[in-house]
Each structure stands twice: as C-alpha cells, then as structure tokens.
C-alpha positions in Angstrom: 38.7 79.6 46.3 41.2 81.9 44.5 42.3 83.3 47.9 42.9 79.8 49.2 44.9 78.9 46.1 47.0 82.1 46.4 47.6 81.5 50.1 48.8 77.9 49.5 51.0 79.1 46.7 52.7 81.6 49.0 53.2 78.9 51.6 54.9 76.7 49.0 57.1 79.5 47.8 58.1 80.4 51.4 58.9 76.8 52.1 61.1 76.5 49.0 62.9 79.8 49.8 63.5 78.6 53.4 64.9 75.3 52.1 67.3 77.1 49.7 68.4 79.4 52.5 69.1 76.4 54.8 71.0 74.6 52.1 73.1 77.7 51.5 73.8 78.1 55.2 74.8 74.4 55.4 77.1 74.9 52.5 78.7 78.0 54.0 79.3 76.2 57.3 80.7 73.1 55.6 82.8 74.9 52.9 85.6 76.0 55.3 85.9 72.5 56.7 86.1 71.0 53.3 88.6 73.6 52.1 90.8 73.2 55.2 90.8 69.4 54.7 92.0 69.9 51.1 94.8 72.2 52.4 95.8 70.1 55.3 95.9 66.7 53.4 99.0 67.5 51.3 100.7 68.9 54.4 100.1 65.7 56.3 101.3 63.6 53.3 104.4 65.7 53.0 105.1 65.4 56.7 105.0 61.7 56.8 106.8 61.2 53.5 110.1 62.3 54.9 112.4 61.4 57.7 113.3 63.9 60.4 116.6 63.6 62.3 117.7 65.9 65.1 121.5 66.1 65.6 123.8 67.8 68.1 126.8 68.7 66.0 129.7 70.2 68.0 127.3 71.5 70.6 124.7 73.0 68.3 121.3 71.5 67.2 120.6 70.7 63.6 117.3 69.4 62.2 117.6 67.5 58.9 114.6 66.3 56.9 115.5 63.6 54.3 113.4 62.2 51.5 112.9 61.8 47.8 111.3 64.3 45.4 107.9 63.6 44.1 106.8 61.0 46.6 105.1 58.5 46.5 107.7 57.2 44.1 107.4 54.6 41.3 109.7 53.0 38.8 110.7 55.4 36.0 109.5 58.5 38.0 111.7 61.6 38.0 113.2 62.1 41.5 116.1 63.3 43.6 117.4 62.8 47.1 116.3 65.8 49.1 117.7 67.4 52.3 116.1 70.2 54.2 118.3 71.9 56.9 116.9 73.8 59.9 118.0 75.6 63.0 115.3 74.0 65.2 112.9 75.6 67.6 114.1 74.7 71.1 110.6 74.2 72.4 109.7 71.8 69.5 113.0 70.7 67.9 111.7 67.9 65.6 109.0 70.0 64.1 110.3 71.7 60.9 107.2 74.0 60.9 107.5 75.3 64.5 107.5 79.1 64.9 111.1 79.5 65.9 112.5 77.2 63.2 115.0 78.9 60.7 116.4 77.4 57.4 120.1 76.7 57.2 121.9 78.2 54.2 125.2 77.2 52.8 125.0 73.4 53.2 125.7 73.0 49.5 129.3 73.9 50.3 129.5 71.4 53.2 127.6 68.2 52.2 127.2 65.7 49.4 125.0 62.7 49.0 125.9 59.1 47.9 122.9 57.2 46.6 122.9 53.4 46.9 120.7 50.8 45.3 121.9 47.2 45.7 125.5 47.1 44.5 125.2 50.3 42.5 125.9 53.8 43.7 126.1 57.4 42.5 127.5 60.5 44.1 126.0 64.0 43.7 126.2 67.5 45.1 123.4 68.8 47.2 122.4 71.9 45.3 119.9 74.6 46.7 116.4 74.0 45.5 115.1 76.7 43.3 113.3 79.4 45.3 113.3 77.4 48.5 115.7 78.6 51.2 117.3 75.8 53.3 116.2 73.0 50.9 118.7 71.0 48.9 118.5 68.3 46.2 120.7 65.8 44.4 121.1 65.4 40.7 117.9 64.2 39.1 117.6 60.4 38.5 115.0 57.9 37.5 114.7 54.6 39.6 114.8 51.7 37.1 113.8 49.0 39.6 111.7 48.7 42.8 114.4 48.3 45.5 115.7 49.9 48.7 117.5 53.2 48.3 120.0 54.5 50.8 121.1 58.1 51.0 124.4 58.7 52.6 124.8 62.3 53.6 128.4 63.2 54.3 130.9 66.1 54.5 132.2 68.6 56.9 129.8 70.9 58.9 131.7 73.9 60.3 134.8 71.8 61.1 133.0 68.6 62.2 132.9 65.5 60.0 129.4 64.3 59.3 128.6 60.9 57.7 125.1 59.4 58.2 123.1 57.0 56.0 119.3 57.1 55.7 117.2 54.2 54.2 113.9 54.3 52.5 111.0 52.3 54.0 109.4 49.6 51.7 105.8 50.3 51.0 106.2 53.9 52.3 105.7 52.8 55.9 106.8 55.2 58.6 109.6 53.9 60.8 109.1 53.8 64.5 110.2 57.0 66.3 113.5 56.8 68.1 114.2 59.5 70.7 117.2 57.8 72.2 120.6 59.5 72.2 123.0 57.8 69.7 126.7 58.7 69.3 127.3 58.8 65.6 130.9 60.1 65.5 133.2 62.6 67.2 131.1 65.6 68.2 128.0 64.2 66.3 125.1 62.9 68.4 121.7 61.9 67.1 119.0 63.0 69.5 115.8 61.9 67.6 114.7 60.1 64.5 111.1 60.3 63.2 109.1 59.4 60.2 110.4 57.8 57.0 110.4 58.0 53.2 109.1 55.4 50.8 111.1 53.2 48.4 110.3 53.2 44.7 107.4 50.8 43.9 106.4 48.9 40.8 103.8 50.5 38.6 100.5 48.8 38.0 99.8 48.5 34.3 96.3 48.2 32.8 95.0 46.5 30.7 98.5 45.2 30.0 101.3 44.8 32.5 103.6 47.8 32.8 107.0 47.3 31.3 109.7 49.6 32.8 112.3 51.3 30.7 114.9 49.0 32.1 112.9 45.8 31.2 112.3 47.2 27.8 116.0 47.8 27.1 116.8 44.3 28.4 114.3 42.8 26.0 115.7 44.8 23.1 119.2 43.7 23.9 118.2 40.1 24.0 116.4 40.5 20.6 119.5 42.1 19.0 121.9 39.3 20.1 
C-alpha cells in the first residue's frame, strides 16, 4: 500500500514538473514575439504620424518628413513643427529608414517654418533637435484650440527657392498616397507624398468637462469686465 502511494506521488510530481516545463517553454517562445510587438508598435505609430514628401530640388533628391512633436496632439499639449531631412536611398526613396538613407545637416541655415491656424500665424527658425542629426524643430508652442494647422516650410536650398505648405489631417487620418509628379516651382518637383500628421484634438474631461487654458482666460476676462 505504501509503495502504491509513493508511486502515485511520484507520478503526480512528474506531471507537475512537466507542466511547469511546458509553461516555461511556451513563455520562452512567446516572449520574443511579445517584446518585438512592443518595440515595433511605437515605430509604426511614429511612421504613420508624419508626412513624407520626396522632392527633386535642382536635380537632386531630398526626402522630408514633416509632423508635430509629441503626437497624438491635444489642446494645451507642448509641441513644435518638426522637419527631418534625408538624402534618400535610391532603391527605396520614400523610406526614411532604408539602409542607404543619410541625414541632411545644415538645413537650419536654409529653411524656416511659418505656422498657420485660422487667421493667426507665427514664424520660427528650424533649429537642430538635440542629439538627433538631420532632425529640426520650430519654437515650442501650445495649441489653444482644436483646429487645422498648416506648416509652411520655406527658404533657399543650395541656391534654389523652396516654399511648400503641409497641412495636418483632422482626426489623425493618413492622407492618400500621391506618387504623381508635381511641379512646385522652378527646379523644385515633388515626386511623392505619403502619410500625414494629426491636427490638435479636444481633450476629454472626466468627471467634469475639460476647460482649456484659452477658455479659462476668456472666462476670467468676462468676469473682470
């Protein structure tokens, strides 16, 4: 009787150990998939949160990636207009992560940005982003209302005038890709336009409605008059 009990106990122990080993194996197999998903998700979000425009400027290809800092963007968020400049990979020219892509330096001396929202506008330099070669950003600003923002990138690139405006997409929707050739100005041809960047959106307040800084200042002004 004792031998039978001991035998059954060993079988139960072996079964438990087997199940633990199988669980560990499943975890080891699934862990890389889970981790890679976490790593890829922000990359995909970043890819689709900006607009990519391929230009031929005086016979040379330039890839510009335009967007807003800290997307998705909401009212009262800290943000800036952003511009990434690349010498594109000839085999995959609209992909800023292609192996042959190289960042463009010195654009801070060539380009500025004018930011439009309704009938308001502000002009800013495009300064190099800290620690990121080929990436540029405007002066920091805080959207006060949910509206469409236009970023006019303009200046002179190695002797060629450049003046192109990019508009955000309401709701963060991606604009349809356009691979048609478009003459922008003398010696500036747009060869492709892909993706999009979102417009500032209203915040959702809970349990009370969210009041923006602009709305609050308006209320204070009415109270004081």
